[in-house]
C-alpha positions, 0 to 999 in steps of 0.5 A: 232292264237296266235303269239310269240311276237318279241323281238323288239315289247316287247322292244317297249312296255316296254322300258319306265319303263325299261329306268326309272328303269335303270336311277334310278339305274345308278344315285345310282351307280354314287352317291355311286361310286363318294363318294368312288372315292373321299375317295380313291383319298385322301388316294392312290397315283395316280399311283396305280390302283386296276384294274391291281394290282396283276393280270397277263396279256398276252402280244402278241408280234412279233418274229423277230423285233430286237431291239424291240423283239428278242431272245438272248441266249434263252432269249426274249429281246428287247425294247418292252420286257424290257419296258413292264416288267418295266411298269408291275413292276412299276404298280404292275402287272405281264406279260406273253409274248406270241411270236406269230408273228405280224399277230398272235399277232393281231389275238390273241388280237382280239380273246381274247387269249391275253390281249394286243399286243406290237410288234412295232405296228404303231398307225394308224386310221385303226387300231384304229377301232379295237384297243385302243392304249396307249400313243406313246412310240417310234417315228419311221422313214423309211430308205432305205438300200442296199447291203454293196458293192453296189455303184450303188444305192444312192437314190430313183431314182436309183430304177427304174425298180427294185425290193425292199423288205419290211416286210409286215404289216409295215410302211416300206412296205407302204412307199415303195409301195407309193414310187414305184408308183413315181419312178417305182419299185415293192415291194416284201413283206416278213413275217420276216425282216430277209428274207427281208434283205436276199433278198437284200444280195442275189441280188434278191432285190435292196434295203430294206425299214424298220424302222430306229431302226430295220436297225440301230440295225441290221447293228450295231450288224454286223448281217445285211450286208447292209448299209443305203443310205438315211436319215430317213423319218418321220413315225408314232408312236408305241403304245401298243394295246388292243382290242377296248373297253376291258382292259382299266385298263391295257392301263391306267396303261401302260400310267401311268407306261410309264410316270413314267419310262420316268421321272426317266430315266429308259426308256431312259436307255432301249433305250440307251442299244439297240440303243446307240448313235442313241437312241432318247430322251425318253422325246420327244417321241410322240411330233409332229410326223406325222403318215404315212398313217393314212388318210382313205384309198380310197376303190378303184373301184369294182374288183380291188385288194386293195391298202392297207399298210400291206396287200401283194397282190403281193405274189408269187403263191405257192399254185396252182389254185382253182376253186371257185363256186359262185352265179350269181345274188346276188349284192352287193356280186356277180354281173357283172360290165363291163363284170367282176365278182365283189362284196364283195365276188369276191373282197374278195376272189381275195384279199385273194388269192393274199395275200396267194399265190394262184390263183382262177378260178371263176365259176358263176353258180347260188347258187344251182348249186354252191353248187352242183359243190362243192359236185360233185368235180367240184369246190374246194370251194363256196363263194356266200353270203352263210349263215353258218347253222347247216344243211349245216355244215353236207355237208360243212366245213366253214371258219370263218364268213366274214359277218353278215347279217340279213333278211329284208322285202320290199314291193312296193313303193305304198304298205300300208303293214307296218308289218308282220301281214299285209301279212295274206292270201297274197303271198311273193317272196323269193330266193331259198336257202337263209336265207330269204327263210327259214325265210319266210317259217317259218313266213308264217306258223304263219301269214298265207301267201304263198311263191313264190320261184325264182332263181334270186333276180331280179325276186323276186323283179319284182314279188313284183313291178308288184303286183304279190307278196305283199312283199319280204324277202332278206338279208339286205345288198342286199336289201339296195344296190339295193334300194340305187343304184336306181335299185330296186323299193321297200321300206324297212318296217322292221328292219333287223332280227337277221341273220346267218353269211356268210362263205366260204365253202369247201366240208366236209373233203376236201381242208383243206389247202384252208380253212386255207389260207382263214381264214388267209387271212381274218384275215390279211384283217381285221387287215390291213383294207382291208376288210373294204375297200372292204365292203365300195366299195359296201355298202358306196354308194354315188352319184357316185354309183347311176345310173346316166342315167336310160334311155332305150338307156343307158341300151342298150348301157351298156348291148349290149357288154355282150349280144353280147358275150353271143350271140356268145357263143350261136351260137357256142354251137348251131353249134357244137351241130347241127353238132354232132347231125346230125352225131348221128341222121343219125347213129342211124336212120340207125340203127333203120332200121337195120334187126339186132334186137340188133342194133335196140334195141340199137338205140331205147334205145338211143332215148327213154332215151334222148327223155324221160328225160328233157334236164335240167336233162341231163345237170346236169348229164353230168356236175355234175354226170359224173365227180363225177364218172370219176374224170374228170371234164367237162367245161360248154361248153363241157357238154352243147354240149354233152347234146344238141348233144345227145338230138337233135340227138335222135329227128333227129334219128326219123326224119331220120328214118321217112324220109328214110321210106317215100322214095318209097321202089322201089327206093332201089330195083331199085338201087340194081338191077343196081348192087349197094350195100346197102351202095351205094344205101343208099348214092346215091339214098335213102338219097338224096330223104329222105333229101328232105322230112326231111328238114322242120323237121330238120329246126325245130329241129335246131331252137329248139336246138338253143333255148335249149342253154338257159338251159345251163345257169344253168351250168354257160355257159355264153350264151345269157340268162345267160348274160341277167341274169347277166345284170339284177343282177346289174341293176334289170331291167328285163323287158327291158333286157328280151325284148332285149334278146328276140329280139336278139333270134328272129332275129337270129332264123328268119335269121336261118329260112330264110337261112334254107328255102333258102337251102330247095328251092335250095336243093329241086328244 
C-alpha cells in the first residue's frame, strides 16, 4: 500500500538542498541590504525610521490610572497619553488610542488587535516572555495611604489582622501581598484604583497600596480623600510593550523619540505638568532602579492556588457554584495526590474560579462519563484534557484553547520498534475518546495494525509493558510526565504529531457566563504568569518530582489511606443497598405469590427488567437519564444505591418466592386452621421457615452486591475500585495496586461470609 509521506520524512530527505538554497539567498539579501543601509545612513538622520513614518499605530491603554491615563472634560489625558503623542510627532507617525482597561489592553496586543500597550505597565521578567519592552520611561515606587482622619495607622505593623486594598495587576498589589505575609494582613484586589481608594474611605479596608505618582496625583488634586503615611518603596520601571517578536520598528522609534524628548526638555515638562514638585528628573529615569518581583516565581505545589502578583485569588464569590466534570486518570492534567484532585486542569480551573469569583465542585467521572454528565445536565462544564474538534463542537461550546498538545508513540523499553511502519500486523493500545485513539485508528488503516482501546491510561501503558500491545499512542505531555516521573516503563520513539488544542467545554448554548469567565480568567492567568506557573509544576520535572522510593511497602504506605476511604464507601453502599433490596425482595416476592394477576404481573415485570439488563446500564440510567428528564440531579451514592437496591431486589424477589414455595403448604393450612389470618400466618409460621431455606442464597446475593459496587466507579463514586484507579493514575503501578485492592475485597468478603455462616448456624439450630 502506498503511503503519503509524513512532512517530517520529506524534510529529512530534502533539508540539505533546501538549506543550501536558503543560505545562498540570505547571503545575497544581506549583501544588497548592507549596501543599501550604508548609503541610507550617509544621507538620513539617525532618528528617521522608514518602518514607522506615515503609519498609524493602535495603542491600547488603561481607563483609570491617573496621572498616566484619565479623562478630563471628555478628553483623554495623562503622562502616558501626552508622551506617546509627543513621541509619535517626533518620529513621524500617528497613533490611535484605545481605552480598554489594563487586562483588556494586554489581551488586545497579544491578540493582534492593538500594536502596543502603554498603561503604566511594569517591566517584569514574566511579562518579558510575552512582550518586548521599550526603554523605561518612568521609575515607580510604592506607598501606603490611609484615611485622611485615621490616626491609628502610622506604619505597616499597625495593619496586623486588618484588610488592605490594592489594584490587581499592579506592583502595589504584589508589594501588599508579600508584606501581608510578614505583618499578618489580607489584601482585597480591585479592577480600578478608584474602587481601591473608596474601599479605604468607606472603612472596609484600613489602607491602600499604590504607585506613588498615582496616590500623589489623586491627593494633590483633592479627588482622593487619603493621606500617605510611609516613604516610597522601590519598585520597577514602566515601559511601552509590543507583542513579542512583533512591531520592532515601533519599539525602536519609541526609544529614539523618548531620548529626543528627554534631551530637549519636552518630557520633563510633561512630568512637571502632572506631578509638579513631586516630578522625578526625566534624565535619571531607568538608572539603577531595582525591579520588584522580577525573579522567576516559584511554581508552588500541586493543588495550591498560585501565589502570583497581579492575579487575584481572593475575589469575593459572586457568581455561585458550578459543577465541573473531569477525567480520573490523565496525569499530568488530572490525577490524585494525597487524596486531592490535582493536575494542570485542576489547578487551572480552581485558579480561574478564585480569580473570577465563583466556586467549583469537581466531579471526577472518567472521560466518557464526564461528557455524558455535561450532556445530561449533571455538570455545568468539563475540563479533562479535552481536544477541541469539529465533531465535538456540534455538542459543546469551547473556551479559548489553554494547551496545545500532540500525539506521540511509545513502546516497551526493550522494543526494537522505531517507526510507524514497524507496527504492521501488530496491536497498539490507546485510550478511548482521545486524539491518540483517533490518530491510531486512521494510521492503523494505512499501516495495517489493530487497536486495543482502554478506559484508563495506566491500563494501556501496562498492555504495552506486558507485551500484549506493541506500542501506545498518547498525548505528548501525558507520556512525558509518566516516563519522566519513573512510573511508566516505556520509551518514546517518535516526535509529537501536530495535535489539537485542549479547551474547557460547556453544553452547546448553555452556561455562556461560565465560558466567558473561564476565558477572562485564562487570559489573566497568561498575562500575569500564573498559567506558566501551573504548567511548570507538572511539566518542568526535576529530581524532587521523581519517585524517590518505588518499593512495594512505600506504595502500600502511600495508597492505603485512599484505598481505606474507598473501602468504607464500598461498605456503606453495600449496607444501604442490601437493606433496601431486602425490603423490595420481600415485598415483590410476596406479590409474585399473590392470587391477583395484576400484582403478579407487576412483580414479574420488575424482576424481568432488572434481571434482564446490565447493572452498568441501570447505573447510567439513574445517574444520567433520570435527572435529564426530571431536572433533579442525583449524587453518585444515591444513584448507585438505587441501582444496586433495585437490581439485588429483583434477585432477592425470586429467592423469597422460591423460599416461601419450598415451605410445606400444610404449614399455612395448619396456621389458618388455628385461627391466624393470612398475614399473621406468613409472618409467624411460613417466613421463619422460608428464611432458613433462603439463607445460603441470600448470603451469595449479599456478596454479589458488595462486588457490584465496583461498577459504581464509572459514576465517580469513590469506592474501593475507583480509589484503586486513582492511585494507579498517579503511580501507573497497576499490578501491585490491583493485588492490594483484590486482597482488600477478599478479606471483606471472607469476613462477610464467615459472619453470614455464623448467623445461618444460629438461625437454623
